[in-house]
C-alpha angles and dihedrals in degrees: 000000000000109000130168103244093205091059102031105031128277123242093256092057092044089050094048093050095048093044110035106032128093113183121052119181105207109208110207097023113141133152095276104119089195093067122092092232091061094056093042094050090050089054092047091049091050087053089058101263122138109232122206114192116223113193132131089248091053093213124177109252129187089351092305120117114243128226132204094225142021089242088056092049095050089047091054104037104021123227123023118208098191134017106205112198126212096173141108112283087242090069099048097088096061092043093050091051087050092050088051093049093049093049100247115170097222146003122221116197115199130235110301090014108118134158113157095190094050090048090051089052092051094052092045085054090051100252122136113244132208116177135188093005139106125227091214089053093046089049092052092044087056094049092247098125 
């Protein structure tokens, strides 16, 4: 796949986020095992990440308490390294603004989730950005699964 690393995340950024981060807020993560977010969160957890489910229903998933909003999650768990978004691209702009507001270090937009303007705002605010990619797939590509 040919991707512009300046827009979609370069290999160094992806490696850093997969390797040196601890707390991942997974937006759209609920208890439905059939959803991609469920499996990806399980893989992140198996790789030593603390996952924080962020979903309107605030369900507990993989043993971690869920929260309705990013602000609620930060209030409860402290800082968030990566906000991983399993949402429709139309929702990304508001969520990126929330990630900036709560002091997240990075935003990761899943495969098929693209919002150029929101990504530019995140970069301008100093956040790392990965877009249209999956951490589980990136770990597999690197031989880490």
